[in-house]
C-alpha positions as CSV (number, residue, x, y, z in Angstrom):
1,X,10.5,13.1,-43.5
2,X,6.8,12.2,-43.3
3,X,4.6,13.1,-40.3
4,X,4.6,9.5,-39.0
5,X,8.4,9.2,-39.0
6,X,8.7,12.6,-37.3
7,X,6.2,11.5,-34.6
8,X,8.1,8.3,-33.9
9,X,11.4,10.2,-33.8
10,X,9.9,12.7,-31.3
11,X,8.7,9.8,-29.1
12,X,12.2,8.2,-29.2
13,X,13.9,11.5,-28.3
14,X,11.4,12.2,-25.5
15,X,12.1,8.7,-24.1
16,X,15.8,9.2,-24.3
17,X,15.5,12.4,-22.2
18,X,13.0,11.0,-19.7
19,X,14.3,7.4,-19.2
20,X,17.5,8.4,-17.4
21,X,15.4,10.5,-15.0
22,X,13.0,7.6,-14.3
23,X,15.8,5.2,-13.8
24,X,17.5,7.5,-11.3
25,X,14.3,8.0,-9.4
26,X,13.6,4.3,-9.2
27,X,17.0,3.5,-7.8
28,X,16.2,5.3,-4.5
29,X,15.3,2.8,-1.9
30,X,12.7,3.7,0.8
31,X,13.9,3.4,4.4
32,X,10.4,2.0,5.2
33,X,9.5,-1.6,4.3
34,X,5.9,-2.7,4.5
35,X,5.1,-6.4,4.8
36,X,1.7,-8.1,4.6
37,X,1.0,-11.4,6.3
38,X,-1.9,-13.6,7.2
39,X,-2.8,-14.3,10.8
40,X,-2.1,-17.9,11.8
41,X,-4.9,-20.2,12.8
42,X,-7.6,-17.9,11.5
43,X,-10.6,-19.0,9.5
44,X,-11.1,-16.4,6.8
45,X,-14.7,-15.7,5.9
46,X,-16.5,-12.9,3.9
47,X,-17.0,-11.0,7.1
48,X,-13.6,-11.8,8.8
49,X,-10.3,-11.1,7.0
50,X,-7.7,-10.1,9.5
51,X,-4.3,-9.3,8.1
52,X,-1.1,-8.1,9.7
53,X,0.8,-5.1,8.2
54,X,4.4,-4.8,9.5
55,X,6.4,-1.6,9.1
56,X,10.1,-2.0,9.3
57,X,12.8,0.7,9.3
58,X,15.5,-0.5,7.0
59,X,17.3,2.8,6.9
60,X,20.2,4.1,8.9
61,X,18.3,6.7,10.9
62,X,15.1,6.7,13.0
63,X,11.9,7.5,11.1
64,X,8.4,8.3,12.2
65,X,5.1,7.1,10.7
66,X,1.9,8.8,11.4
67,X,-0.3,6.6,13.6
68,X,-3.6,6.5,11.8
69,X,-4.5,2.8,12.0
70,X,-7.4,2.6,14.5
71,X,-10.3,4.2,12.6
72,X,-11.5,2.1,9.6
73,X,-12.9,5.3,8.0
74,X,-9.4,6.7,7.6
75,X,-7.6,3.5,6.6
76,X,-8.3,4.0,2.9
77,X,-6.5,7.3,3.1
78,X,-3.3,5.5,4.0
79,X,-3.8,1.9,2.6
80,X,-4.6,0.8,-0.9
81,X,-5.4,-2.9,-1.0
82,X,-5.3,-4.9,-4.2
83,X,-7.3,-8.2,-4.0
84,X,-7.3,-10.6,-6.9
85,X,-9.2,-13.9,-7.0
86,X,-6.8,-16.7,-8.1
87,X,-8.0,-17.4,-11.6
88,X,-10.5,-14.6,-11.5
89,X,-11.0,-10.9,-11.3
90,X,-10.3,-8.1,-8.9
91,X,-12.3,-7.3,-5.7
92,X,-13.0,-3.6,-5.5
93,X,-11.8,-2.0,-2.2
94,X,-12.5,1.7,-1.7
95,X,-9.4,3.7,-1.5
96,X,-8.0,7.2,-1.3
97,X,-9.6,10.2,0.5
98,X,-8.4,13.1,2.5
99,X,-8.2,13.9,6.2
100,X,-7.5,17.1,8.0
101,X,-5.0,16.2,10.8
102,X,-4.5,18.7,13.5
103,X,-0.9,19.2,14.6
104,X,-1.8,18.8,18.3
105,X,-3.7,15.6,17.7
106,X,-1.1,13.9,15.5
107,X,0.4,10.7,16.9
108,X,3.5,9.0,15.6
109,X,5.3,5.7,15.9
110,X,9.0,6.2,16.0
111,X,11.0,3.3,14.5
112,X,14.7,3.1,15.2
113,X,17.0,1.4,12.7
114,X,15.8,-2.2,12.3
115,X,12.7,-1.8,14.5
116,X,9.3,-3.0,13.4
117,X,5.7,-2.1,14.2
118,X,2.7,-4.3,13.5
119,X,-0.9,-3.3,12.8
120,X,-3.8,-5.7,12.4
121,X,-6.5,-4.7,9.9
122,X,-9.7,-6.6,9.2
123,X,-10.0,-6.2,5.5
124,X,-13.6,-7.3,5.6
125,X,-14.5,-4.0,7.3
126,X,-13.2,-2.1,4.3
127,X,-15.0,-4.0,1.6
128,X,-18.5,-2.9,0.7
129,X,-21.1,-5.6,1.4
130,X,-22.0,-5.8,-2.4
131,X,-18.3,-6.5,-3.2
132,X,-17.7,-9.1,-0.4
133,X,-15.5,-12.0,-1.4
134,X,-17.1,-15.4,-2.2
135,X,-15.3,-18.6,-1.1
136,X,-12.0,-19.1,-2.9
137,X,-8.3,-18.3,-3.0
138,X,-7.2,-14.6,-3.1
139,X,-3.8,-12.9,-3.6
140,X,-3.7,-9.6,-1.5
141,X,-1.2,-6.9,-1.4
142,X,-1.2,-3.3,-0.1
143,X,0.4,0.0,-0.8
144,X,1.0,2.3,2.2
145,X,1.0,5.9,1.3
146,X,1.2,9.1,3.4
147,X,1.4,12.8,2.6
148,X,0.5,14.1,6.0
149,X,2.4,15.2,9.1
150,X,6.1,15.5,9.8
151,X,7.1,11.9,9.6
152,X,7.6,9.5,6.6
153,X,6.0,10.6,3.4
154,X,5.8,8.5,0.3
155,X,4.4,5.3,-1.1
156,X,5.6,1.8,-0.3
157,X,4.3,-1.5,-1.8
158,X,4.1,-4.7,0.2
159,X,4.6,-8.3,-0.7
160,X,1.6,-10.4,-1.8
161,X,-0.1,-12.9,0.5
162,X,-2.5,-15.7,-0.4
163,X,-5.5,-16.5,1.7
164,X,-8.4,-18.9,1.5
165,X,-11.9,-17.6,2.2
166,X,-14.4,-20.2,3.2
């Protein structure tokens, strides 16, 4: 067997071993659903892009989410926005980072089965001035991720919402 055939066979074997594990991991549903929506009757501009993020407990038991939504400096630690111009490119939004939460200052939102909690975020406050969005249509989605505290930990992707910036 030549080297190329051996390499291809190795990749096939590796995929055969890994694929069932990936499939098993992807079947697990998160008890937290994150939905993104526009705010009715709002005129979206480069400096004003309010969106509503709704957390919903779709699980059978209560869950807690760390309440870190007020400070725009910490929002990129928990929210990863994807903004794509319709028919165009991506708008860069800073993301990631770390915080040092102190146990005595941690605040949580507890969601019982079926309960929701809404947060309004002005996306314009997170976009650097040089990357501000010109007039046009945009598709926006968000991933909520948390690794801190004693509540929900993980990553949850939202739906996509289309807005018109004037």
